[in-house]
N, C-alpha and C positions, 0 to 999 in steps of 0.2 A: 920035045919035053922041058923046052928050053924056059925056063920063068925071069921075068923081065925085073930086074937088078935095082932096087933103095929107088931113085929117081923115078925112073920110068913107071914103075908098079904103083908109085905114089900119085903121079904126076895123073894117072887114068880116074885111080880112085876121088880126086879132087876136082876133078872137069867132070866126073861123075856127080860128087857132093855139090857142083858150081849148077850145073844143069837140076836138078832135085830141086837147090835153094831157088832157083827163079821159076820154076813149076809150081812150087808152094805159093811164090809171090802172087803170081798169076791168076788161081786158085783163091787166092785170098781175095783178091780185087774184084771177082769175076760174083763171089759169094755179097762183098759187098755193094756190087753193082744192082745183084738180083736183089738183096734187103731194100733198099732205096727204091728200087723198081715196084717193090710188091708193097711198101710205104706209099707210094704216091697211087696206087690202085686202090690199095685200101683206103684212101681218101676219099677218091675220084668215088667208091661205092657206096659211101654211106654219106656223098653227096646225093648223088641220083637217089638210094632209097630216102631221104629227108626230100629230095623235090618227090617222091611218088608218091608219100605219105600227106603231104604238103598237097598236093594236086588232088587227092581223095575225099581227102579233110576239109576243104575248103567248102568247094559245095554241100557237103552236107551241113556245114556248120553254118553258112549261109541262107539256108532253105530253111532252118529252125528259127532266124530272124526275125 
């Protein structure tokens, strides 16, 4: 039932705090990367939608002319 005295106890807490900070930074980087990937995918989906609509409307417009 001996408890670490002073520095040893604080060192453990500092190590835990440092590890937690590193993990939080890694999570923040992952979230940022996911947001960037989602934006790219969102842009691609819009482009695909525009191409599809254009591909459907073009023959209709050409037939009416």
